[in-house]
N, C-alpha and C positions, 0 to 999 in steps of 0.2 A: 819337179815341183809337185807337192801333194795337192790333190783336188780340193780338199776341205781344210780350211784354216779356221780354227775355233775363234769365236767372238768373245768379247768380255762377258756377255750374258751367259754363254756356255759355262764359263768358269764359276759364276755365281749361282747357277741353277741348282747344283747339288746341295750346298748349304741351305739355300732358300727352301728347297723341297723338304729337307730334313726338318727344318724349323716349322714348316707347315703341318708336320705330324702332330704338333701340339697346338695348332690353330694360330700360329704367330707369323704374320706377314711382315717381316722385319724391314723390307725395303719399300713397303707400301705399293707393291705392284698392282696395276689395275685389275679389279675383279668385278664380277657381276654383284649387284646389291645383295641378292639372297645368299650368294656364296660368302660374301664378306660377313654378313650377320651370323651365318652358321659357324664360320671360323671363330668369330668373337665369342659366341655362346660356348663352343667347344673349349676354347682357351680359358674362359671363366670357370668351366667345370673342372678342368685340369688344375687350375690354381686353387680353387675351392677345396677339391679333394686333397690336394697336397697340404693345405693348411689344417684340415681336419685330422689327417693322419699324423702330422707333426705334433699337433696338440695331444692326441692320444699317446704318441710315443713319449712325450715329456711327462704325461700323467703316469704312465706305467713305470718310468724311471723314478718318478717322485714317490710313488707308493711302495715300490721295491718288493712287494709281496709276490708278484707274479714272476720275478726274475730270481729263480731258485736254483739254477745250475750254472756251472762255469760255461757250458756250451751256449746256453741262452744269453749269458753275459757277453760272450764273444759275438753273438748274433746282434745284440743291441749295439755293441761297439761298431760293427760293420754298418748298421743302419745310421747311426749318428754321424760317422765320418763321411758316409756317402751323401747324406742330407746336406752337410756343410759344403761338401765338394760341389754338388749340383746347384745349391742356392747361390754360391759364389759366381758360378757361370751364368745363372739366371739373372743376377743383378747386373752383370756385365752386358748381357744382351739387351737390357732395358735402356742402354745408352743409344737409343734408336737414331737420334739426330746426328750424333757423332759418327756412328757406323755408316749412315747414309751419306754423310759428307765425305768420309774417306772413300767410300765406294764410288761416289760421283767423281772425285778427283782422279782416282785410278782409272775410271772409265774414260775420262777425257784424255788421259795420257796413253791409253791403249792404242796400238797401231790400227789405223782405220781401213786400209785396203789389203788385198790379198798379198801383194808384193811385200809390203811392209811387215805383214804378219809372218811371211816366210822368212824374211831377214831376221826377225826377232826370234824365230823358231818357237812360236807360241805352242805348237803341238807337243813339243818336248816337255812343256811345263803343265800340260793338262792332266786332269785326274787320271791316274793309271788304273788299269783293271784290278790289280791286286789291292790297291787302296780302296776302290769301291767295294770289293769283296770284304775287306776288313770292316768297313763302315756297316755293311749289311750284317756281317757276323756279330758285330757289337750289339746292334739293335735286336737281332734275333735271340742272341744269348741272354740279353737282359730281359726280353719278353719271356723266355723259357724259365728264368728264375721265378717269375710271377706265376706262370701257368703250370710249372712243374708240380707243385703240391696238389693242384686240382687233378692233374692226370694221375698222380700217384694214388689219390683217394679213389678215383674211378677204377683204377687197376685192382686195388685191394678189395674194392666192393664186389667186383665181378668174379674175382678168384678166391674169395673168402666164403666159406660155407655159412658163416653167421650173417652175412649180408648187412653189415653195419657200415654206413658211410662215415668216414672219419672227419670230414669237414676240415681237411688240412688246407692251409693257405700260407702265403709268403710271409706276411708281416705279423709279428706277435702282438701288435697293438690291440687287435680285436679278439676277445676270448668268446668262443661260441660253444655252448653246451649242446652236445648231440641229442640229449634227452628232451630238450625244449621243443615244444610243438612248432614254434616259429623259427627253428634252427635253419631251415631251408631259406627263408626270407632274409634272415640275418646274414647267412652265408653269401647270398646273391648280392646284397647291398654292400657287404664288406669287400667282396671281390671287385665290384665296380669301382669302389673308392680306391682300392689298392692298384687297380689297373691304371686309372687316371693319375694317381699319385706317382706311380712308377714311370708312366709316360712323361709326366712333367720333369722328373729328375733326369731320366736317361736322355731325353731330347735336349734339355737345357745343357747337359754336360757335353754331348757330342757335337751339337750344332754350333755352339759358341766356339769350340776349338776348330771346327771346319771353316768358320768365317775368318778366324785368325790365320789358319793355313792358307786360305784363299788369297787374302790380302798380302801375306808374306811372300807367297809364290809370285804375285804380280811384281812386287818390289824387287825380288831376286831376278826376275826375268829382265827387268830394265837395267839393273846393275850389270848383268852378264852381257847385255847388248852393248853397253858403254865400253866395257872391257874389250869385247871382240872388235867393235868398230874402231877403237883407238889402235888396236894391234894391227888391223888391216889397212889403216889409213896411211897414205904415202905423201907427206907434205914436201913442198919444195919452195925455196926462197923466191922463185919467180911467181908463185901463186900465193903470195903472202896474204892478200886480202881475203881470198877464199879460205885459206887455211885457218886464219884467225876467226872467221865467222863460224867455221866448223867447230873449232875448239871452244869458242864462247858458248855455242849451243850445248856442247857436252858438259861444260862447267855449270851452266844454268840448270840442265837436267839433273846433274849429280846433286846440286844443292837442293833442288826440289824433292828429290827422292829421300834425302836426309830428313827433310821436314815431314814427309809422309811416314817415314819410319818412326820418328818421334811421336807423331800423331797416333800411330798404331800402338806404340808402347804405352801412351797415356790412356788408351781405351782398354787394352787387355792386360796391362802390367799388374794391376791389383789381383785379378783372377789368376794370373800366372803364378804369382807368389803364393797365394793361398792354395791353389790347386796342386802345386808341387808338394806342399806339406800334406794336404788331405789325401792325395793319391797314394803317398807312402802309407798313410793310416789305413786307407781302404784295402790296399793289397795285403798289408800285414794282418788285419783282422779277418779278412776273407780267408787267407791262407790258414790261420789258426782254426777258423770254423770248419774248414774242409778237413783238416787233420783230425779234429776231435769228432766230427760227424761220420767219418768213414766214407766209403765209396758207394754212392747211390745216384739216382737221377738228379737230385738237387746239387750234389757236389760236382757232377759233370757240368751242369749249367754254370756253376760258380767258377770252375776251372776255365771254361770258355770265356767267361766274363773277365777273369783276371788276365788272361792272355791278351784279349783285345784292349783292355784298359792299359796294359803295359805298352802295347803297340801304339795306342793313341798318344801316350806320353812321349814315346820315341819319335813319333811323327812330328810333333811340335818341336822337340829338341833338335831333330834333324834339320828342319828349315831354319831354326835359330842358328845352327852351326853353318848352314849353307850361306847365309847372308854375310857372315864373317869372311868366308872363303872368297866369295864373289867380289866383295869390296876390296880385298887384298889383291885379287887378280887384276884389278884396274891398273895397279902399279906395274904389274907384269906387262900389260898391254902398252903402257907408256914407254917402258924401257926397251921393248922389242921392236917398236915401229921405227921408221927411218926419221927420227926427230933431228938427227945431225945434219940433214939436208935442208932443214927449214930455216926461216929467217930468225934473227935475234928476237924480234917481237913475239913470234910464235913460241919460242923457247921460254920467254918470260910468262906467257899465258900458261904454258905447260907446268911451270912451277906452282901455279895456283892450284891446279887439279891434283898435283902430287901432294901438296900440303893437306888438301881436303881429303884425299884418299887415305891419308894416314890417320885421320880422325876415327874415333871409335863409332862404328855404325853396327848396332846389335839389337837383337830381340832381348829386351830387358824386363825383369820382374820388378817394376817400380824403382829401378836403379840399384836395388840391393843384390840382384843376382842376374848374371848373364845366362840366358837359356841356350844351351849347346849340348852336344853329345856327352861332354864331360859332366854336365849337370845330370843327364839321364843316368850315367854310371854312378854318380854320387847318390842319387835318390834310391836306386836299386840296391846299392851296397848298404845304405842306412836301413832300408826296409828289411833286408835279410838279417842284419844284425839285431834289430829290434824284435823281429820274428823269432830268432833263435833264443834271445834273452827271455822273452815272455814264455816260450815253450818250456824252457828249463825251469822257470819259476812255477809253472802250472804242474809240471811233472814232479 
């Protein structure tokens, strides 16, 4: 037996910590008053900077005079699709009461003592080290996209005989004239806005998906426990009362998990549907921008960003696929355990869970699309075809 069995709070710690990077305490965990106010202030600055940058982006698109190359057009396409992508996730994360309710229900269902947690094999479902590395890489690569132009400007300044600072920055919303005496101040203000703007988008994007994965993992864990428990149980007609109590408990738990899964779909379904579409757009436009811009520090950052974004989508689709597999495995547990030695009443109870186990329990994007590994393949296939089509049109 392992010495440490993770608690429910251990599962929610990572998504909660990531969301706090933008000052958002989604579960309203207790904090000191001054920390709470600082987080609220930081969150307000992130949202305010995001609004300002989006307004500037819309203005630049409206005036059109500053978008004078195909490469810059692709850059704006990347920015627009990512803004839509992140704002969809941000809107989902604002359903605080619904998320807290789902988290509270899953917390109450979580095994309470060490023996129960060992039987549930909770450690097998905990955040793996490669997954944590992926999350960290996503945040770092996103930060490098913002910091990269400044590093490039500094490099060119020190290794250029003319000693002209180029004032390069990530987003094209702000146009800075290097000859202006106040260019340094404009550059600092623009970079602060861009950093907070980027923080808002990146954290909204990844943290919302982490909450989705966290809740889906919990539901998967309980479904797997039901399947394993049924497979290992040995009923007998002489223990009819005990057997029926056991099966009634499994039926009740199975029904409750279906309710929780539907609750999860109602919270995250809208963002899932839009994010599947916007992710394809982000990957496509970023890929075109990298191809047109050539290999440099910025393109390396974007390649890392594309890779981790694809892995993020794969992660969500993987657990969407897993829930289908585990629900189906309950039928396997029913058929393989010694049901033939049980009473007639037990077998009638067994029919109830057989019928319910055949019902569709899935991670759904508003009922329009089932999220699974097949969905991931379809999104990546469509992304590649659109990428190839646009590349041929440009060439």
